[in-house]
C-alpha positions as CSV (number, residue, x, y, z in Angstrom):
1,M,33.1,-2.8,-17.3
2,S,30.1,-3.2,-15.1
3,I,27.6,-0.4,-14.5
4,Q,28.0,1.2,-11.1
5,G,25.0,0.7,-8.8
6,K,23.5,-2.0,-11.0
7,K,23.0,-4.4,-8.1
8,E,21.5,-1.7,-5.9
9,G,19.2,-0.5,-8.8
10,K,18.0,-4.1,-9.2
11,C,17.3,-4.3,-5.5
12,R,15.2,-1.2,-5.7
13,L,13.2,-2.6,-8.6
14,E,12.7,-5.9,-6.8
15,G,11.5,-4.0,-3.7
16,S,9.0,-1.9,-5.8
17,F,7.8,-5.1,-7.6
18,M,7.2,-6.8,-4.2
19,L,5.1,-3.8,-3.1
20,L,3.1,-4.1,-6.3
21,L,2.6,-7.8,-5.6
22,V,1.3,-6.9,-2.1
23,I,-1.2,-4.5,-3.6
24,I,-2.6,-7.2,-5.9
25,I,-2.7,-9.7,-3.0
26,S,-4.4,-7.2,-0.7
27,I,-7.0,-6.2,-3.2
28,S,-7.7,-9.9,-4.0
29,F,-7.8,-11.3,-0.4
30,D,-9.2,-8.4,1.6
31,Y,-12.7,-9.7,0.7
32,F,-12.1,-12.4,3.3
33,I,-11.2,-9.8,6.0
34,L,-14.3,-7.7,5.3
35,N,-16.5,-10.8,4.7
36,N,-19.2,-8.6,3.2
37,P,-19.9,-8.3,-0.5
38,F,-21.3,-4.7,-0.3
39,L,-18.3,-3.5,1.7
40,Y,-15.9,-5.2,-0.6
41,L,-17.5,-3.5,-3.6
42,L,-17.2,-0.2,-1.8
43,F,-13.5,-1.1,-1.0
44,I,-12.9,-1.7,-4.8
45,F,-14.5,1.6,-5.7
46,I,-12.2,3.4,-3.2
47,C,-8.9,1.6,-3.7
48,I,-8.8,0.8,-7.4
49,P,-9.0,4.4,-8.9
50,P,-5.8,5.6,-7.0
51,F,-4.0,2.4,-8.0
52,I,-5.0,2.9,-11.7
53,L,-4.0,6.6,-11.5
54,S,-0.6,5.6,-10.1
55,I,0.0,3.1,-12.9
56,F,-0.9,5.8,-15.6
57,L,1.3,8.3,-13.9
58,K,4.2,5.8,-13.9
59,L,3.6,5.1,-17.6
60,E,3.6,8.9,-18.1
61,Q,0.3,9.0,-20.1
62,D,0.0,12.6,-21.3
63,F,-3.7,13.2,-20.4
64,I,-3.3,11.7,-16.9
65,V,0.0,13.6,-16.2
66,K,-1.5,16.9,-17.5
67,Y,-4.6,16.7,-15.3
68,S,-3.2,14.5,-12.5
69,S,-3.9,17.1,-9.8
70,K,-7.5,17.5,-10.8
71,I,-8.0,13.8,-11.1
72,L,-6.4,13.2,-7.7
73,L,-8.6,15.9,-6.2
74,I,-11.8,14.2,-7.6
75,I,-10.6,10.8,-6.4
76,A,-9.7,12.1,-3.0
77,T,-13.2,13.8,-2.7
78,I,-15.0,10.6,-3.6
79,I,-12.8,8.5,-1.2
80,I,-13.3,10.9,1.7
81,S,-17.1,10.9,1.0
82,L,-17.2,7.1,1.0
83,I,-15.2,6.8,4.2
84,I,-17.3,9.4,6.0
85,T,-20.4,7.6,4.8
86,A,-19.0,4.3,6.2
87,I,-18.0,5.9,9.5
88,Y,-21.5,7.3,9.8
89,F,-22.7,3.8,10.4
90,I,-20.5,3.3,13.3
91,S,-19.9,-0.4,14.1
92,S,-17.0,-2.7,14.5
93,L,-17.4,-3.8,10.9
94,M,-17.2,-0.2,9.7
95,I,-14.0,0.4,11.8
96,L,-12.5,-2.7,10.2
97,F,-13.6,-1.4,6.7
98,V,-11.9,2.0,7.3
99,L,-8.7,0.3,8.6
100,V,-8.6,-2.0,5.5
101,V,-9.2,0.8,3.1
102,S,-6.6,3.1,4.8
103,S,-4.0,0.4,4.8
104,N,-4.5,-0.2,1.1
105,L,-4.4,3.5,0.2
106,L,-1.2,3.9,2.2
107,L,0.3,0.9,0.4
108,V,-0.6,2.3,-3.1
109,S,1.0,5.6,-2.0
110,C,4.1,3.7,-0.7
111,W,4.4,1.9,-4.1
112,H,3.9,5.0,-6.1
113,F,6.7,6.9,-4.5
114,S,9.0,3.9,-4.0
115,L,11.4,4.7,-6.8
116,S,11.2,8.5,-6.7
117,L,14.4,10.6,-6.2
118,Y,12.6,13.6,-4.7
119,K,13.1,14.1,-0.9
120,K,9.5,14.9,-0.2
121,H,8.5,11.7,-2.1
122,R,10.9,9.7,-0.1
123,I,9.3,10.9,3.2
124,I,5.9,10.0,1.8
125,F,7.2,6.6,0.8
126,I,8.6,5.9,4.3
127,F,5.7,7.2,6.3
128,S,3.0,5.6,4.1
129,G,4.9,2.2,4.3
130,L,5.2,2.6,8.0
131,G,1.5,3.5,8.3
132,Y,0.6,0.4,6.3
133,C,2.7,-1.9,8.5
134,I,1.2,-0.4,11.7
135,I,-2.4,-0.8,10.5
136,K,-1.7,-4.4,9.4
137,L,-0.1,-5.2,12.8
138,F,-3.1,-3.7,14.6
139,L,-5.4,-5.9,12.5
140,W,-3.3,-8.9,13.3
141,F,-3.5,-8.2,17.1
142,A,-7.2,-7.5,16.8
143,Y,-7.9,-10.8,15.1
144,F,-5.6,-12.7,17.4
145,I,-6.8,-11.1,20.7
146,L,-10.5,-11.1,19.9
147,N,-10.3,-14.6,18.4
148,I,-13.1,-13.8,16.0
149,F,-12.9,-17.1,14.2
150,T,-12.3,-20.7,15.3
151,Y,-8.6,-21.5,15.6
152,S,-8.2,-23.1,12.2
153,L,-10.0,-20.2,10.4
154,L,-8.2,-17.6,12.5
155,F,-4.8,-19.1,11.5
156,H,-5.7,-19.1,7.8
157,Y,-7.0,-15.4,8.0
158,L,-3.9,-14.3,9.9
159,I,-1.4,-15.9,7.5
160,V,-2.9,-15.3,4.1
161,N,-4.7,-12.0,4.7
162,I,-2.5,-10.1,7.2
163,L,0.9,-11.6,7.9
164,L,1.9,-12.6,4.3
165,P,1.2,-9.1,2.8
166,L,2.8,-7.5,5.8
167,I,6.0,-9.6,5.5
168,L,6.3,-9.1,1.8
169,A,5.7,-5.3,2.1
170,L,8.4,-5.1,4.8
171,I,10.9,-7.0,2.7
172,G,10.1,-4.8,-0.3
173,I,10.5,-1.6,1.7
174,L,13.7,-2.8,3.3
175,L,15.2,-3.8,-0.1
176,I,14.6,-0.3,-1.4
177,I,15.9,1.5,1.7
178,V,19.0,-0.7,2.0
179,A,19.8,-0.4,-1.7
180,E,19.4,3.4,-1.5
181,L,21.6,3.7,1.6
182,S,24.3,1.7,-0.2
183,M,24.1,3.9,-3.3
184,K,24.2,7.0,-1.2
185,K,27.3,5.7,0.7
186,K,29.0,5.1,-2.7
187,G,27.9,8.6,-4.0
188,L,25.7,7.1,-6.7
189,L,22.4,8.5,-5.4
190,N,21.5,12.1,-4.6
191,Y,17.9,13.1,-3.7
192,I,16.5,16.2,-5.4
């Protein structure tokens, strides 16, 4: 006798894994979007701590779970301070930096809540995923319209750094949503 919802559950896990893959791709390749070692280092300091915190929360590490709200508050304060500092030096590069950081933080949030059964978490999952996709599309249009690089370089940047993560993220999000809708229709999934 097969387990009910096994196929849908597998789809949800595959979708979540795809989002994790996109985070790794984005963190690795966003250096080429920023094209600035200092900004990339700042980007790492902003985006890696929430990602690590999310991993520890998923693994239910006692210390992290116990003090998660305090740790999150500290990380949020540091991130906001760094972003405000970056915005202070207003330039097109800083706007690009803020967009890249924001898209990655939204992606981490989307991944973190991707398998949650709480209604509030589902809303965060959907809106953070949507926000990520909107920012990536905006970056794609900005690169395409402004034609910042020569055609060959532009094509490489668009495909590897913007379109590939965007397409993978969309597939991951859709896999999760379609699987959940199917489970809900069969009465196998109830949000808390």
